[in-house]
Backbone as CSV, one residue per row, in Angstrom:
resi,resn,N_x,N_y,N_z,CA_x,CA_y,CA_z,C_x,C_y,C_z
1,MET,0.612,-1.075,-0.161,-0.013,0.237,0.067,0.797,1.360,-0.380
2,SER,0.660,2.195,-0.924,1.476,3.771,-1.085,1.384,4.246,0.188
3,ARG,2.363,5.081,0.482,2.405,6.130,1.802,1.042,7.088,1.736
4,LEU,0.623,7.621,0.540,-0.271,7.775,0.621,-1.435,7.901,1.005
5,LYS,-2.014,5.969,0.578,-2.948,5.634,0.736,-3.451,5.243,1.896
6,LYS,-1.852,5.095,2.645,-2.016,4.654,4.610,-2.515,6.041,4.974
7,LEU,-2.888,7.083,4.628,-2.321,8.209,5.723,-4.125,8.459,5.954
8,LYS,-4.586,8.678,7.860,-5.588,8.852,8.028,-6.294,9.994,8.478
9,LYS,-6.790,10.799,7.339,-7.022,12.238,6.540,-7.994,12.442,7.684
10,ILE,-8.027,12.721,8.709,-9.135,13.328,10.035,-8.798,14.248,10.607
11,ARG,-10.258,15.355,10.781,-10.356,16.264,11.338,-10.665,16.063,13.238
12,ILE,-10.864,15.510,12.915,-11.354,14.683,14.518,-11.489,13.682,14.564
13,HIS,-10.412,13.023,16.128,-10.234,11.493,15.656,-11.107,10.596,15.938
14,ARG,-11.327,9.602,15.450,-12.414,8.719,15.828,-12.389,7.981,17.079
15,GLU,-11.374,8.150,17.344,-10.795,7.979,19.412,-12.239,8.599,19.695
16,GLY,-12.622,9.963,19.423,-13.284,10.974,20.239,-14.715,10.825,20.156
17,THR,-15.487,9.938,18.879,-16.143,10.107,17.926,-17.670,9.997,19.805
18,HIS,-17.354,8.534,20.026,-18.243,7.927,20.991,-18.507,8.645,22.553
19,THR,-17.064,9.720,22.132,-17.132,10.299,23.826,-17.951,11.578,23.387
20,LEU,-17.533,12.106,22.046,-17.921,13.272,22.004,-19.476,13.551,21.765
21,ILE,-19.773,12.448,20.916,-21.371,12.311,20.831,-21.946,11.992,21.929
22,GLY,-21.860,11.305,23.184,-22.476,11.126,24.727,-22.212,12.129,25.391
23,GLY,-20.860,13.473,25.297,-21.007,14.653,25.626,-22.386,15.785,25.556
24,PHE,-22.274,15.547,24.291,-23.198,16.397,23.842,-24.463,16.341,23.624
25,LEU,-25.228,14.992,24.104,-25.669,14.360,24.422,-26.662,15.026,26.128
26,LEU,-25.544,14.233,27.073,-25.614,14.534,28.341,-25.742,16.056,28.892
27,LEU,-25.260,16.631,27.568,-24.898,18.181,27.802,-26.551,19.264,27.538
28,LEU,-26.726,18.344,26.462,-28.657,18.762,25.569,-29.313,18.493,26.602
29,VAL,-29.280,16.869,26.998,-30.339,16.881,28.214,-30.238,17.708,29.338
30,LEU,-29.565,17.747,30.232,-28.381,18.903,31.291,-29.540,20.297,30.656
31,ASN,-28.851,20.800,30.158,-29.382,22.221,29.461,-30.627,22.205,29.673
32,SER,-31.832,21.072,28.577,-32.879,21.667,28.686,-34.002,21.193,29.261
33,ALA,-33.439,20.128,31.003,-33.479,20.155,31.858,-33.813,21.228,32.951
34,LEU,-33.100,22.048,32.876,-32.530,23.098,33.450,-33.021,23.927,32.625
35,TYR,-33.757,24.168,31.335,-34.201,25.185,30.838,-36.213,25.307,31.231
36,PHE,-36.272,24.284,31.113,-37.588,23.931,31.254,-38.303,23.824,32.602
37,ALA,-37.134,23.519,33.799,-37.549,23.579,35.672,-37.786,24.735,35.775
38,LEU,-37.106,25.884,35.293,-36.659,26.888,35.921,-37.666,28.234,35.339
39,PRO,-38.604,28.306,34.388,-38.518,28.931,33.424,-38.791,30.409,33.510
40,HIS,-38.800,31.001,34.609,-39.183,32.550,35.136,-37.924,32.818,36.341
41,CYS,-37.012,31.796,35.837,-35.649,32.580,36.571,-34.638,31.847,35.313
42,ARG,-33.599,32.309,34.569,-33.334,31.924,33.122,-31.683,31.847,33.987
43,LEU,-31.131,32.196,34.558,-29.268,33.433,34.949,-29.020,31.558,34.852
44,PRO,-29.652,30.581,36.138,-28.697,29.460,36.110,-28.627,28.722,35.082
45,PHE,-29.489,28.804,33.961,-29.364,28.265,32.945,-28.193,28.662,31.948
46,TYR,-28.083,29.760,32.189,-26.984,30.220,31.430,-26.281,30.203,31.272
47,ILE,-25.653,29.985,33.327,-24.705,29.786,33.770,-24.057,28.383,33.332
48,VAL,-25.051,27.690,33.299,-24.855,26.306,33.182,-24.040,25.931,31.580
49,ALA,-25.326,26.532,30.831,-25.026,26.847,29.293,-23.665,27.576,28.861
50,VAL,-23.175,28.428,29.550,-21.754,29.078,29.142,-20.562,28.154,29.288
51,ALA,-20.917,26.943,31.190,-20.002,26.206,31.676,-19.600,25.012,30.492
52,SER,-21.235,24.913,30.025,-21.500,23.209,28.886,-20.388,23.453,27.729
53,LEU,-20.648,24.797,26.977,-20.067,25.135,26.155,-18.509,25.379,26.294
54,ILE,-17.888,25.372,27.185,-16.499,25.511,27.778,-15.658,24.369,27.670
55,VAL,-17.195,23.105,27.894,-16.420,22.431,28.542,-16.932,21.292,27.544
56,TYR,-17.104,21.830,26.613,-17.562,20.805,24.867,-16.375,21.085,24.093
57,GLY,-15.671,22.612,24.650,-15.092,23.029,23.506,-14.044,22.553,23.645
58,ILE,-13.417,22.148,25.213,-12.132,21.615,25.447,-12.645,20.070,24.804
59,LEU,-13.293,19.655,24.821,-13.373,17.912,24.444,-12.753,17.786,23.114
60,VAL,-13.889,18.826,22.375,-13.599,19.343,20.643,-11.813,19.219,20.521
61,ASN,-11.398,20.250,21.113,-10.236,20.369,21.422,-9.073,19.389,21.684
62,PHE,-9.428,18.928,22.355,-8.555,17.528,22.959,-8.376,16.189,21.623
63,PHE,-9.724,15.932,20.605,-10.011,14.948,20.105,-9.764,15.514,18.565
64,ARG,-9.103,16.708,18.908,-8.847,17.009,16.927,-7.798,16.895,16.429
65,CYS,-7.614,16.573,15.803,-7.058,15.433,14.651,-6.614,16.441,13.529
66,PRO,-5.310,17.723,13.531,-4.893,18.151,12.341,-4.297,17.369,11.473
67,ILE,-4.653,17.290,9.633,-3.672,16.739,8.555,-2.695,17.085,8.885
68,ARG,-1.524,16.235,8.780,0.076,17.020,8.934,0.888,15.897,7.734
69,LEU,1.455,17.163,6.994,2.561,16.397,6.458,3.458,16.129,6.224
70,PHE,4.883,15.884,6.992,6.727,15.966,6.918,6.594,16.754,6.179
71,GLY,6.765,16.522,4.538,7.311,17.006,3.359,8.705,17.304,3.892
72,GLN,9.344,16.290,4.025,10.487,16.960,4.140,11.246,15.163,3.208
73,GLU,12.840,15.607,3.216,13.733,13.559,2.885,13.778,13.403,4.752
74,THR,12.569,11.647,4.337,12.848,11.477,6.057,14.282,10.224,6.448
75,GLU,15.146,10.504,5.659,16.260,8.668,5.589,16.753,9.430,7.019
76,LYS,17.621,8.717,7.910,17.872,9.127,9.454,17.485,9.996,9.767
77,ILE,16.190,10.393,9.497,14.926,11.307,10.496,14.373,10.705,11.283
78,VAL,14.551,11.255,12.952,13.602,11.072,13.873,12.447,12.491,14.145
79,VAL,11.078,12.105,13.932,10.443,13.379,13.881,9.449,12.999,15.405
80,ALA,9.013,14.041,16.067,8.113,13.615,17.047,7.532,12.973,17.385
81,PRO,6.592,12.131,18.087,5.844,11.342,17.575,4.402,11.788,18.603
82,ALA,4.692,13.375,18.751,3.191,13.750,19.952,3.449,15.095,19.761
83,ASP,2.416,16.151,20.177,2.396,17.213,20.437,3.033,17.576,21.612
84,GLY,3.781,18.219,22.712,4.001,18.112,23.791,5.264,18.973,24.324
85,LYS,6.007,19.004,25.189,7.067,19.344,25.783,8.001,18.336,26.025
86,ILE,8.970,18.594,25.565,10.259,17.645,25.927,10.520,18.063,27.236
87,VAL,10.353,16.952,28.139,10.907,16.771,29.136,12.209,15.913,29.793
88,VAL,12.339,14.682,28.591,13.715,13.881,29.266,14.448,13.868,28.106
89,ILE,15.992,14.174,28.073,16.645,13.787,26.978,18.312,12.939,27.960
90,GLU,18.171,11.888,28.318,18.795,11.362,29.074,18.927,9.370,28.530
91,GLU,20.543,9.257,28.694,20.480,7.792,28.550,20.608,6.807,29.748
92,VAL,19.964,5.948,28.851,18.992,5.121,30.349,19.156,4.072,30.179
93,ASP,18.860,2.543,31.022,19.189,1.454,30.619,17.287,0.711,29.919
94,GLU,17.536,0.432,29.349,16.133,-0.061,28.500,16.250,-1.876,28.224
95,ASN,15.759,-2.303,30.069,15.770,-3.661,29.638,14.274,-4.332,29.220
96,GLU,13.349,-3.850,28.383,12.446,-4.406,28.480,12.977,-5.274,26.621
97,TYR,13.428,-4.564,26.506,13.718,-5.041,24.717,14.687,-4.885,24.119
98,PHE,15.773,-3.741,24.893,17.215,-4.296,23.751,17.545,-4.674,25.316
99,HIS,17.526,-4.378,26.365,18.555,-4.663,27.478,19.767,-4.467,27.009
100,ASP,20.007,-3.059,26.822,21.221,-2.340,26.764,21.103,-0.803,26.941
101,ARG,22.012,0.045,26.890,21.866,1.780,27.369,21.163,1.991,25.234
102,ARG,20.415,3.132,25.691,19.488,3.459,24.600,19.540,5.308,25.347
103,LEU,19.146,6.347,24.568,19.443,7.791,24.309,17.625,7.596,24.638
104,MET,17.163,8.468,25.442,15.891,7.899,25.527,15.375,10.155,25.636
105,ILE,14.336,10.160,24.562,14.013,11.659,24.111,12.634,11.459,24.525
106,SER,11.567,12.310,25.335,10.004,11.609,26.262,9.575,13.542,25.626
107,ILE,8.453,13.121,25.460,7.254,14.097,25.006,5.748,14.307,26.238
108,PHE,6.239,15.137,26.834,4.849,15.336,28.349,3.605,15.804,27.243
109,MET,2.225,15.126,27.371,0.996,15.458,26.586,0.335,16.589,27.462
110,SER,0.037,17.675,27.662,-1.400,18.331,28.366,-2.342,17.986,27.883
111,LEU,-3.107,18.375,28.092,-4.573,18.288,28.002,-4.921,18.694,27.310
112,VAL,-4.041,20.423,26.249,-4.577,21.099,25.494,-3.756,20.558,24.102
113,ASN,-3.326,19.526,24.426,-2.452,18.821,23.339,-3.312,17.993,22.217
114,VAL,-2.661,18.260,20.908,-3.332,16.974,20.513,-2.775,15.376,20.898
115,HIS,-4.083,14.327,20.967,-3.249,13.465,21.267,-3.390,12.588,20.768
116,ALA,-2.995,12.764,19.028,-3.130,12.041,18.559,-1.308,11.228,18.416
117,ASN,-0.748,10.064,17.827,0.736,9.368,18.378,1.167,8.981,16.523
118,TRP,1.888,9.833,16.268,2.459,9.496,14.718,4.575,8.733,15.173
119,TYR,3.984,7.891,14.326,5.627,7.125,14.104,6.248,8.254,14.082
120,PRO,7.345,7.625,14.492,8.412,8.449,14.669,9.711,8.269,13.464
121,VAL,9.174,7.325,12.483,10.533,7.210,11.306,9.515,5.976,10.668
122,ASP,10.534,6.034,9.360,9.616,5.051,8.761,10.681,3.576,8.587
123,GLY,9.762,2.777,8.421,10.350,1.134,8.507,9.813,0.268,8.587
124,VAL,9.588,-0.615,9.398,8.702,-2.388,9.353,8.864,-2.479,10.731
125,VAL,7.171,-2.242,11.827,6.984,-2.707,12.719,7.407,-4.253,13.131
126,LYS,8.489,-4.313,13.773,9.215,-5.525,14.523,8.351,-6.418,15.882
127,LYS,8.012,-4.846,16.766,7.149,-5.638,17.742,6.017,-4.867,18.652
128,VAL,5.140,-5.379,19.359,3.952,-4.580,19.243,3.649,-5.266,20.639
129,ASP,3.366,-4.544,22.165,2.930,-5.037,23.079,2.626,-4.019,24.240
130,HIS,1.960,-4.778,25.085,1.213,-3.575,25.855,1.296,-4.180,27.515
131,GLN,1.495,-3.587,27.886,1.905,-3.974,29.397,1.237,-3.339,30.719
132,ASN,-0.050,-3.979,31.337,-0.425,-2.981,32.654,0.280,-2.150,33.369
133,GLY,-0.380,-1.737,34.351,0.790,-1.138,35.288,-0.006,0.165,35.885
134,LYS,0.434,1.333,36.747,-0.061,2.207,37.498,-0.052,3.046,36.851
135,PHE,-0.945,4.132,37.199,-1.183,5.600,36.663,-0.598,6.739,37.302
136,MET,0.766,6.506,37.878,1.604,7.687,37.933,1.156,8.770,37.233
137,LYS,1.663,9.962,37.521,1.748,11.364,36.773,2.695,10.664,35.729
138,ALA,2.180,11.582,34.364,3.362,11.158,33.498,4.477,11.384,33.502
139,TRP,5.138,12.596,34.206,6.533,13.327,34.027,7.017,12.737,34.835
140,LEU,6.797,11.782,35.711,7.879,11.614,36.766,8.452,10.462,35.988
141,PRO,9.762,10.075,36.639,10.996,8.913,36.131,10.293,8.083,35.998
142,LYS,9.664,7.821,36.979,9.248,6.022,37.153,8.020,5.609,36.706
143,ALA,7.393,6.463,35.308,6.222,6.480,34.882,6.578,5.168,33.310
144,SER,8.065,5.276,33.000,8.230,5.060,32.014,8.336,3.061,32.038
145,THR,8.434,3.095,33.093,8.752,1.404,33.618,7.725,0.755,34.356
146,ASP,6.947,2.135,35.317,6.095,1.188,36.120,4.572,1.304,35.718
147,ASN,4.266,2.640,35.053,2.779,2.986,33.966,2.488,2.333,33.225
148,GLU,1.135,2.043,33.343,0.865,1.183,31.622,0.964,2.004,30.621
149,ARG,1.605,1.005,29.581,2.125,1.224,28.200,2.063,0.488,27.202
150,SER,2.249,0.739,25.977,2.567,-0.383,24.692,3.798,0.982,24.129
151,MET,4.726,-0.490,24.295,5.904,-0.539,22.882,5.786,-0.668,21.912
152,VAL,6.149,0.102,21.014,6.210,-0.376,19.542,7.784,-0.074,18.762
153,VAL,8.098,-0.952,18.283,9.730,-1.539,18.166,9.798,-1.433,16.408
154,ILE,9.821,-0.581,15.625,10.633,-0.119,14.316,11.997,-0.484,13.956
155,GLU,11.485,-1.178,12.615,13.587,-1.759,12.272,12.981,-0.530,10.836
156,THR,14.346,0.760,10.618,14.300,1.699,9.744,15.120,0.988,8.166
157,PRO,14.838,1.392,7.483,15.343,0.871,6.355,16.892,0.934,6.511
158,GLU,17.570,1.550,7.147,19.269,1.501,7.542,19.292,0.781,8.224
159,GLY,18.186,-0.460,8.313,18.525,-1.609,10.013,18.517,-0.789,11.037
160,VAL,18.426,0.238,11.620,17.859,0.329,12.886,16.654,0.524,13.964
161,GLU,17.002,-0.291,14.964,15.930,-0.312,15.679,15.346,0.747,16.406
162,VAL,14.237,1.053,16.164,13.277,2.148,16.961,12.694,2.241,17.928
163,MET,12.569,2.696,19.689,11.495,2.148,20.437,10.491,3.167,20.247
164,ALA,9.064,3.277,20.118,8.117,4.550,21.286,7.343,3.847,21.247
165,ARG,7.679,4.587,22.998,6.268,4.093,23.841,5.885,4.500,24.459
166,GLN,4.778,4.440,24.082,3.070,5.261,24.575,3.254,5.050,26.256
167,ILE,2.626,5.835,26.995,2.441,5.411,28.275,1.476,6.534,28.493
168,ALA,0.346,5.725,29.606,-0.495,6.374,30.076,0.244,7.178,31.311
169,GLY,-0.970,8.338,32.263,-0.433,9.289,33.042,-1.726,8.578,33.985
170,ALA,-2.059,9.932,35.262,-2.857,10.001,36.627,-4.251,10.133,35.584
171,MET,-4.399,10.789,34.345,-5.846,10.701,34.033,-6.182,10.078,32.963
172,ALA,-4.976,9.330,32.343,-5.153,8.877,30.624,-5.189,7.561,31.385
173,ARG,-6.351,6.720,31.308,-6.727,5.111,31.199,-6.864,4.370,30.100
174,ARG,-6.823,4.991,28.576,-6.563,4.076,27.636,-5.660,4.756,26.363
175,ILE,-4.856,3.662,26.194,-3.705,3.570,25.311,-4.483,3.096,24.127
176,VAL,-4.648,3.267,23.133,-4.958,3.447,21.658,-3.520,2.886,20.605
177,THR,-3.417,1.443,20.115,-1.929,1.328,19.760,-2.340,1.125,18.264
178,TYR,-2.330,1.361,16.839,-2.813,0.490,15.565,-1.239,0.114,14.897
179,ALA,-0.636,-0.302,15.677,0.925,-0.880,14.717,0.926,-2.386,14.758
180,GLU,1.030,-3.033,13.918,0.266,-4.133,14.085,1.933,-4.671,13.463
181,PRO,2.828,-6.254,14.309,3.971,-6.843,14.185,3.740,-6.788,12.168
182,GLY,5.465,-7.027,11.608,5.667,-7.244,10.270,4.657,-6.186,9.197
183,GLU,3.928,-4.859,9.787,3.539,-4.155,8.689,4.174,-2.847,8.142
184,GLU,4.559,-2.123,7.043,5.628,-0.814,7.445,4.680,0.357,7.850
185,CYS,5.604,1.172,7.974,4.679,2.458,8.753,6.122,3.259,8.387
186,TYR,5.274,4.532,8.655,5.644,5.721,7.966,5.348,6.964,8.932
187,ILE,6.260,7.863,8.593,6.243,9.120,8.978,4.801,9.835,8.714
188,ASP,4.330,10.721,8.563,2.732,10.931,8.344,1.536,9.939,9.361
189,GLU,1.996,9.330,9.529,0.936,8.064,9.860,0.602,8.037,10.905
190,HIS,-0.523,7.821,11.053,-0.891,7.444,13.221,-0.857,6.278,13.535
191,MET,0.574,6.648,14.388,1.070,5.439,15.384,-0.064,4.924,16.854
192,GLY,-0.880,5.522,16.640,-2.220,5.246,17.667,-2.347,6.425,18.633
193,PHE,-2.825,6.223,20.083,-4.011,7.304,20.602,-3.606,7.462,22.213
194,ILE,-3.266,8.471,22.538,-3.441,8.249,24.147,-4.721,9.262,25.042
195,LYS,-5.590,9.065,25.864,-6.461,9.656,25.743,-6.058,10.514,26.903
196,PHE,-6.246,11.723,27.373,-6.077,12.802,28.448,-5.137,12.931,29.616
197,GLY,-4.269,13.437,28.550,-2.874,13.477,29.175,-2.115,12.457,29.413
198,SER,-0.696,12.489,28.822,0.234,11.653,29.180,1.253,11.693,28.539
199,ARG,1.816,10.381,28.093,3.470,10.764,27.621,4.242,9.563,26.284
200,VAL,4.887,10.268,25.701,5.427,9.144,24.641,6.874,9.159,24.432
201,ASP,7.661,7.828,25.090,9.012,8.074,24.979,9.627,7.444,23.845
202,VAL,10.688,7.961,23.715,11.802,7.366,22.351,12.839,7.106,22.777
203,TYR,13.414,5.909,22.149,14.156,5.015,22.556,15.147,4.893,21.602
204,LEU,16.109,5.786,21.011,17.331,5.160,19.984,18.991,5.042,20.718
205,PRO,19.564,4.630,19.730,20.595,3.944,19.450,21.406,5.146,20.306
206,LEU,22.850,4.844,21.175,23.704,5.889,21.249,24.183,6.369,20.470
207,GLY,24.887,8.140,20.291,25.394,8.200,18.883,24.595,9.128,18.857
208,THR,23.309,8.724,18.641,21.955,9.398,17.409,22.402,11.441,18.467
209,GLU,22.606,12.469,17.280,22.071,13.515,17.188,21.042,13.947,17.567
210,VAL,21.137,14.567,18.986,20.010,15.463,19.220,19.724,16.572,18.491
211,LEU,18.584,16.647,18.673,18.534,18.229,18.032,17.349,18.920,18.722
212,VAL,16.757,18.706,19.755,15.426,19.489,20.515,16.459,19.255,21.859
213,LYS,15.956,20.214,22.601,16.673,20.681,24.155,15.276,20.672,25.002
214,MET,15.612,21.126,26.228,15.027,20.522,27.841,13.830,21.194,27.569
215,GLY,12.619,20.804,27.775,11.303,22.417,27.793,11.052,22.997,26.859
216,GLU,11.525,22.017,25.412,11.504,22.366,23.973,10.241,22.418,23.409
217,ALA,8.914,22.690,23.309,8.095,22.280,22.659,7.804,22.058,20.846
218,THR,7.109,20.553,20.948,7.534,20.052,19.638,5.804,20.104,19.274
219,THR,5.918,19.313,18.156,4.623,19.010,16.568,4.545,18.078,16.333
220,GLY,3.755,16.911,16.721,3.647,15.314,15.867,3.598,16.300,14.949
221,ASN,5.008,14.637,14.462,4.591,14.709,12.742,5.543,16.096,12.321
222,GLN,5.759,16.856,12.614,6.718,18.340,12.066,8.007,18.335,12.682
223,THR,7.922,18.367,14.049,9.368,18.574,15.286,10.720,17.334,14.720
224,VAL,11.550,18.081,14.142,12.598,16.469,14.347,13.183,16.592,15.644
225,ILE,13.453,15.952,15.876,14.376,15.554,17.613,15.695,15.185,17.463
226,ALA,16.025,14.701,16.008,16.862,13.616,16.262,17.605,13.337,14.706
227,LYS,18.606,12.725,14.665,19.204,11.970,13.245,19.640,11.137,13.612
228,LEU,19.947,9.601,13.027,20.181,8.494,13.220,21.355,9.051,12.190
229,ASN,22.371,8.461,13.318,24.486,7.805,12.771,23.555,6.942,11.132
């Protein structure tokens, strides 16, 4: 299948469909009930109506899914798999797959960020694994190994293995991973989705050139975070 045919061109992510429909109906019933229950005093209705619009706007913003094309040469390039902020750049022991030292770059997503996740490199999916775990705050160091998480290992055309790990947070209770072992994957394509605040770690070989710094904001599928050797 060609690269362009595999793109998921959607404005509101499908993971939010049921939540948005259910939320709309719930708020509609609540506001209608309040409107008819207090026909002679509209102030409570107006207050709840404004609050409902704000809450629903936050939900729509959370599940938005902008169409993004990287539009550059992808050879040896590692792009940010998520919108958010760089919270970790360090060498760590990776003991679930590589069992050696790796360079880890972590991106924390707040509630206001797009929560779709993109593949960080072109290649072939070698392994996908989901681990149950805790729901600690996603920015804590032990969240990478103790929280619920999904691991996706990709082998690039140059034979380099890169791991992307989706990590649940204190509020994020559902990780969705679309990757399947053996399939080709591309920058520009969605790897998955995490609901309500979380983190994505990328594990790279030592010696990889890092192109971001701590605290830097990232845009998923746009910001180049590293270049492989």
